[in-house]
C-alpha positions as CSV (number, residue, x, y, z in Angstrom):
1,M,0.0,0.0,-0.3
2,E,1.5,3.0,-0.8
3,K,2.0,5.9,1.9
4,N,1.2,8.6,-0.1
5,F,-2.6,9.0,-1.8
6,D,-1.9,10.6,-5.3
7,K,-4.1,7.6,-6.6
8,V,-7.0,8.3,-4.4
9,C,-6.9,12.1,-4.8
10,A,-7.1,11.6,-8.5
11,I,-10.0,9.9,-8.0
12,L,-11.4,12.4,-5.6
13,D,-10.6,15.1,-7.8
14,K,-12.4,13.7,-10.9
15,H,-15.5,13.5,-8.7
16,E,-15.2,16.9,-7.3
17,R,-15.0,15.9,-4.1
18,E,-18.3,16.1,-3.8
19,S,-19.6,13.6,-0.4
20,H,-22.8,12.7,-2.6
21,K,-20.5,10.6,-5.2
22,L,-19.2,8.3,-2.5
23,I,-20.1,5.2,-4.4
24,P,-18.7,5.8,-7.6
25,I,-15.6,7.2,-5.8
26,L,-15.6,3.6,-3.7
27,Q,-16.1,1.8,-6.7
28,E,-12.9,3.7,-8.6
29,I,-11.0,3.0,-5.4
30,Q,-11.9,-0.6,-5.2
31,E,-11.1,-0.8,-9.2
32,A,-7.6,0.9,-8.5
33,Y,-6.5,-1.4,-5.2
34,S,-8.8,-4.4,-5.9
35,Y,-10.3,-3.9,-2.3
36,L,-10.9,-1.2,0.0
37,P,-7.9,-0.5,2.4
38,A,-8.9,0.8,6.0
39,D,-6.4,3.7,5.6
40,V,-7.8,4.6,2.4
41,M,-11.4,4.6,3.5
42,L,-10.4,7.0,6.5
43,F,-8.7,9.4,4.0
44,V,-12.0,9.8,1.9
45,A,-14.1,10.2,5.1
46,R,-11.4,13.0,5.9
47,E,-11.3,14.5,2.1
48,L,-15.0,14.5,2.1
49,G,-15.8,15.7,5.1
50,V,-18.1,12.9,6.5
51,S,-17.6,10.3,9.1
52,P,-15.6,7.1,8.7
53,A,-18.5,5.5,9.7
54,S,-20.4,6.9,7.0
55,V,-18.1,5.7,4.2
56,Y,-17.7,2.0,6.0
57,G,-21.7,1.9,6.3
58,V,-21.7,2.7,2.4
59,A,-18.8,-0.3,1.7
60,T,-20.2,-2.8,4.0
61,F,-23.6,-2.2,3.0
62,Y,-23.4,-3.0,-1.0
63,A,-22.2,-6.8,-1.7
64,H,-20.0,-5.6,-4.4
65,F,-17.5,-3.9,-2.0
66,T,-14.6,-6.2,-0.2
67,L,-12.6,-4.7,2.6
68,E,-9.9,-7.6,1.7
69,E,-7.2,-7.9,-0.5
70,K,-7.8,-10.0,-3.4
71,G,-5.6,-12.0,-5.7
72,K,-4.5,-11.1,-8.8
73,Y,-6.9,-13.7,-10.4
74,V,-10.6,-14.2,-8.8
75,I,-12.3,-17.1,-9.5
76,K,-16.1,-17.3,-9.2
77,V,-17.3,-20.8,-8.8
78,C,-21.2,-21.0,-10.0
79,D,-23.3,-22.9,-7.1
80,G,-26.8,-22.0,-8.6
81,T,-29.3,-24.9,-9.7
82,A,-27.8,-25.8,-13.0
83,C,-24.0,-25.8,-11.9
84,H,-24.9,-27.7,-8.4
85,V,-26.8,-30.3,-10.3
86,K,-23.9,-31.0,-12.6
87,K,-21.5,-30.9,-9.6
88,S,-19.7,-27.7,-9.4
89,E,-19.0,-28.7,-5.4
90,G,-16.4,-31.2,-7.3
91,I,-14.9,-27.9,-9.0
92,L,-15.0,-26.2,-5.9
93,K,-13.2,-29.1,-4.2
94,A,-10.5,-29.4,-6.8
95,L,-10.0,-25.5,-6.6
96,Y,-9.2,-25.4,-2.6
97,E,-7.2,-28.6,-3.1
98,A,-5.3,-27.1,-5.8
99,L,-4.4,-23.5,-4.6
100,G,-4.3,-24.5,-1.1
101,L,-7.3,-22.8,0.2
102,S,-10.5,-23.5,2.8
103,Q,-14.0,-21.7,3.4
104,D,-11.7,-19.7,6.0
105,K,-9.2,-19.3,3.6
106,L,-10.1,-17.7,0.5
107,T,-7.1,-16.0,-1.0
108,S,-3.6,-17.8,-1.9
109,D,-0.6,-17.0,0.1
110,D,1.1,-15.8,-2.9
111,R,-2.0,-13.5,-3.6
112,L,-2.4,-14.7,-6.9
113,F,-5.5,-16.2,-6.3
114,T,-9.1,-15.4,-4.7
115,L,-12.0,-18.0,-4.8
116,E,-15.7,-16.8,-4.3
117,T,-19.0,-18.9,-4.7
118,V,-21.5,-17.2,-6.1
119,A,-25.4,-18.0,-6.5
120,C,-25.8,-17.5,-9.9
121,L,-23.3,-16.1,-13.1
122,G,-26.4,-16.6,-15.5
123,A,-24.7,-19.0,-17.7
124,C,-26.9,-22.1,-17.3
125,G,-26.4,-23.2,-20.7
126,L,-22.7,-23.9,-20.0
127,A,-23.0,-25.2,-16.2
128,P,-21.1,-26.1,-14.4
129,V,-19.2,-22.6,-14.9
130,V,-16.4,-20.9,-13.3
131,V,-15.6,-17.3,-14.0
132,V,-11.6,-16.1,-14.0
133,N,-11.6,-12.4,-13.9
134,D,-14.1,-11.6,-16.6
135,K,-13.5,-14.9,-18.8
136,V,-16.5,-17.3,-18.5
137,Y,-15.4,-21.1,-18.7
138,G,-18.3,-23.3,-19.3
139,N,-19.0,-27.5,-19.0
140,M,-15.8,-27.5,-16.3
141,T,-15.0,-30.5,-14.5
142,P,-12.7,-30.6,-11.7
143,E,-9.5,-31.8,-14.1
144,K,-10.3,-29.1,-16.6
145,T,-10.4,-26.6,-13.4
146,K,-7.0,-28.1,-12.3
147,E,-5.7,-27.5,-15.6
148,L,-6.8,-24.1,-15.8
149,I,-5.0,-23.1,-12.7
150,A,-1.9,-24.9,-14.2
151,E,-2.0,-22.7,-17.4
152,I,-2.5,-19.4,-15.3
153,R,0.6,-20.6,-13.1
154,K,2.7,-21.4,-16.0
155,E,1.6,-17.9,-17.9
156,E,2.7,-16.1,-14.4
157,S,5.8,-17.8,-14.5
158,A,6.8,-16.9,-18.0
159,N,5.9,-13.3,-17.3
160,A,7.9,-13.1,-13.7
């Protein structure tokens, strides 16, 4: 986390530091950091002239916002009816194993992956579905999912 808030100031300036624009401000901050750091929320509150509780209240009210740092790759496993019936639970178990994660630990130690379970991704015809960042992978199996993780790791190693 940077000690100066240049990035945050640019976002605040873009929104003319108007407190009624808090939601889009927080959306852009989350896009920049992948989550809402506590020190950034305090800074935003001070700069907008609102209470830290107000900023925190908005950040925790909307499910879109997260207060925890996520990995570079956010993996969403659909567990809606169509996906569940087609064994999405096996995909989730395979990901827990491949990434060293559990229900209590959803981000890998290397901060490369964060695993989320979602109620529906709206791609029932492709069930079971996994989304990595914004890319949809349909008709997944535990084996295909492990191969996908291996591919991502291979790309990351090549780019390191």
